[in-house]
C-alpha positions in Angstrom: -54.6 -8.6 -141.9 -57.7 -7.1 -140.5 -60.5 -6.3 -142.6 -61.1 -2.6 -143.4 -63.4 -0.8 -141.1 -66.7 -0.2 -142.7 -66.3 3.6 -141.9 -63.0 5.5 -141.9 -61.7 7.3 -138.9 -62.7 10.9 -138.8 -58.8 11.8 -139.8 -59.5 9.7 -143.0 -63.0 10.8 -144.2 -63.1 12.0 -147.7 -65.6 14.5 -147.1 -65.2 18.1 -148.0 -64.2 19.3 -144.1 -61.7 16.4 -144.1 -60.3 17.4 -147.5 -59.9 21.0 -146.4 -57.9 19.8 -143.5 -55.7 17.9 -145.5 -55.2 20.6 -148.0 -54.3 23.1 -145.4 -51.9 20.7 -143.8 -50.1 19.8 -147.1 -50.5 22.8 -149.1 -47.4 22.9 -151.1 -46.7 23.4 -154.8 -43.5 22.0 -154.9 -41.3 24.9 -154.1 -39.4 25.7 -151.1 -39.1 23.0 -147.9 -41.7 20.5 -147.2 -40.2 19.0 -144.0 -43.0 19.4 -141.7 -45.7 18.7 -144.3 -43.9 15.6 -145.2 -44.1 14.2 -141.7 -48.0 14.8 -141.9 -48.3 13.3 -145.4 -46.3 10.1 -144.2 -48.6 9.9 -141.1 -51.6 10.3 -143.0 -50.8 7.7 -145.7 -49.5 5.2 -143.0 -52.9 5.8 -141.0 -54.8 5.0 -144.1 -52.8 2.0 -145.2 -53.1 0.8 -141.5 -56.8 0.9 -141.9 -56.9 -0.9 -145.1 -57.6 2.3 -147.3 -55.6 3.3 -150.3 -54.7 7.1 -150.7 -55.5 9.1 -153.9 -54.5 12.7 -154.6 -56.0 14.9 -157.1 -55.6 18.7 -158.0 -51.7 18.6 -157.6 -49.6 20.5 -159.9 -50.0 19.1 -163.6 -47.8 21.7 -165.5 -44.5 20.0 -166.4 -41.6 21.3 -164.7 -39.6 21.0 -161.4 -42.4 21.9 -159.1 -44.7 19.2 -160.2 -41.9 16.7 -160.2 -41.2 17.8 -156.7 -44.8 17.1 -155.5 -45.1 14.0 -157.2 -41.9 12.7 -155.8 -42.9 13.6 -152.2 -46.3 11.8 -153.0 -44.5 8.8 -154.3 -42.0 8.7 -151.3 -44.9 8.8 -148.8 -46.6 5.8 -150.3 -49.6 7.5 -152.1 -51.4 4.8 -154.0 -52.7 7.0 -156.9 -52.2 10.7 -158.3 -54.6 12.2 -160.6 -52.9 13.7 -163.8 -53.7 14.4 -167.3 -50.0 13.4 -167.9 -50.3 9.5 -167.3 -47.1 8.9 -169.4 -44.9 11.0 -167.2 -46.5 10.1 -164.0 -46.2 6.4 -164.6 -42.5 6.9 -165.5 -41.7 8.9 -162.4 
C-alpha cells in the first residue's frame, strides 16, 4: 500500500470551500431519494480511502428518528469511517 500523500487532492481538502462543495453535493436530511447523492458520497469515500485518508462527517441529523437513521445508514453503506454525534450508543449499534 502506498503511503498517503502529504497534501490531499483538492477534492478531499477539509477547508471551508471543500466542505461547502461536499455539503452542497450531499445535502440530504434523510427524507426522500438519495440516489445521485449516494453515488457522489461513495465516490468521495472511495477517493479518500484510495489516497490513504479516513472520512469523518459532522453536523449530520442527531435527533432520534427515521431521518437520522437513514442518513447514518447511507454513511455506513458508503464506508464513512467516523460520524460525529452526541448519541454514541445508538450510532455504535447501528
